[in-house]
C-alpha positions in Angstrom: 12.5 150.8 86.4 13.3 148.1 83.9 16.6 148.9 82.1 17.8 146.9 79.2 20.8 144.7 79.5 24.0 146.5 78.6 25.6 144.0 76.2 29.0 145.9 76.1 29.2 145.9 79.9 28.3 142.2 80.0 31.0 141.3 77.4 33.5 143.4 79.4 32.6 141.5 82.6 33.1 138.2 80.8 36.5 139.4 79.5 37.5 140.3 83.1 36.4 137.0 84.4 38.3 135.2 81.6 41.4 137.2 82.6 40.9 136.0 86.2 40.7 132.4 85.1 43.8 132.8 83.0 45.6 134.4 85.9 44.4 131.7 88.3 45.9 128.9 86.3 49.0 130.7 85.1 50.2 132.0 88.5 48.6 129.9 91.2 50.4 126.6 92.0 47.5 125.0 93.7 45.1 125.8 90.8 47.5 124.1 88.5 47.5 121.1 90.7 43.7 121.0 90.6 43.9 121.4 86.8 46.2 118.4 86.5 43.9 116.4 88.8 41.0 117.4 86.6 42.7 116.3 83.4 43.5 112.9 85.0 39.9 112.5 86.2 38.5 113.3 82.8 40.8 110.8 81.2 39.8 108.2 83.8 36.2 109.1 83.3 36.4 108.6 79.5 38.3 105.3 79.9 35.8 104.0 82.5 32.7 105.2 80.8 31.1 107.4 83.3 27.3 107.9 83.2 25.7 111.3 82.6 24.9 111.6 86.3 28.5 110.7 87.2 29.8 113.3 84.8 27.5 115.9 86.3 28.8 115.1 89.8 32.4 115.2 88.7 31.8 118.5 86.8 30.1 120.1 89.8 33.0 119.0 92.1 35.6 120.4 89.8 33.8 123.7 89.4 33.3 124.0 93.1 37.0 123.3 93.9 38.2 125.8 91.2 35.7 128.4 92.4 36.9 128.0 96.0 40.5 128.3 94.8 39.7 131.5 93.0 38.0 133.0 96.0 40.9 131.9 98.3 43.4 133.5 95.9 41.4 136.7 95.8 41.2 136.9 99.6 44.9 136.2 99.9 45.8 139.0 97.4 43.4 141.4 99.1 44.8 140.5 102.5 48.3 141.2 101.3 47.3 144.6 100.1 45.5 145.5 103.3 48.3 144.2 105.5 51.6 143.6 103.7 53.3 142.7 106.9 52.5 139.8 109.2 49.2 140.2 111.2 47.6 137.3 113.2 44.1 138.2 112.0 45.2 138.2 108.4 46.9 134.8 108.9 43.6 133.5 110.3 41.7 134.8 107.3 44.1 133.2 104.9 44.1 129.9 106.8 40.3 129.8 106.9 40.0 130.5 103.2 42.6 127.7 102.5 40.6 125.4 104.8 37.5 126.0 102.6 39.4 124.9 99.5 40.8 121.8 101.4 37.3 120.8 102.6 35.9 121.0 99.1 38.9 119.2 97.7 38.5 116.4 100.2 34.8 116.2 99.4 35.6 116.0 95.7 38.0 113.1 96.4 35.3 111.3 98.4 32.8 111.8 95.5 35.4 110.7 93.0 36.2 107.6 95.1 32.5 106.7 95.3 32.3 106.9 91.5 35.6 105.5 90.5 36.5 102.7 93.0 33.6 100.4 92.0 34.5 100.8 88.3 38.2 100.1 88.9 37.3 97.1 91.1 35.0 95.8 88.4 37.8 96.1 85.8 39.9 93.9 88.1 37.1 91.4 88.3 36.2 92.3 91.9 32.5 93.0 92.7 31.2 94.6 95.8 
């Protein structure tokens, strides 16, 4: 029943996942936009001195958005293989997957706003 972990298979799986991450950021425009936003958020976080809890929340939001983008991209590529031509159901699937990314991105902006706006206002001498 209990089989040992196959280390070679695990390493191969990590390699495939790494290739997927590389492909996501190399070929997908929206993923690159999220990457640029992430870099700006990290710079702002360092400058504004985020707490450990704030960094955890920002990291979680970034990871969720990137994961949703990867899943959306995978669904779009699969849909294109299944139905290379236009099909209304495939359009709905693609739109719904994109909506999932947008919902998460909006949530990430809200979380970022809750964290960053008070810090920026405090820098300007405005207290809430």
